[in-house]
Every structure is written in C-alpha cells, then in structure tokens.
N, C-alpha and C positions, 0 to 999 in steps of 0.2 A: 048556359041555351051555344046551342049554332046555330048559326043562322049558313046558310047557303047559299054563294053567292050569288046573284042573280046572271052574274054569263059565264058556264064553263068553257076549259079548255074544248074546242072544233075541230075532227076530224077532216087534216087535210089531205091532198095525194098528193100534194110538194115535194119538186122535186131539187132542194138544191142547188145538184153535181149538174144539175141537166144539164151543158154544155150548149142540148141547140135554145137554145129560152132567149128570146132578144133580153133585151135591157128593159125597154119598154114593157115586154111578159112582166116578167116579174118586177120590177117597180110595179105593175098593176096587177099580180099577186100578193104584194104584201100589200095596197093600198083592204083590199076584196077584203085579205086574214085579219086585215087590223079590226074593216069596220067588223066584222061577222062578232068579235073579241079579241082579245090586246094579244092573248094565248091561245095554240093550235095545237097539234096532237099529231103527227105521226108513222104511222104502221114500224115505220122501218128506223125511223128517228127519228122518233119520240117529241116528246115539250120547244117546239118556237114563238122561242118572242117571238110578240111585230111590235 
C-alpha cells in the first residue's frame, strides 16, 4: 500500500538567479521553504531541495 508523505513539495516563486536579492533575503527565503517543506517546486526551475 502506498502511503503519501505527509509533506509534499510546496510551490514557490523564489528565483535563485535574481541578482537583486540580498544575502539576508536569500537565507530568509531558504529558511521559509525549509520550514514549509524540505522540497519546494518552482514552475520555472522545477524542484528546489532546501
């Protein structure tokens, strides 16, 4: 029997190539994604493992 993982990938708009982001904004975004789920999905880049 397949049991779904309780936490699935979260859709995010984070763009790791956005050069306007500051270091603090990058780390804050990673922390938010990691708290929501260890795997995020971006429709432009696909899966982002945090």
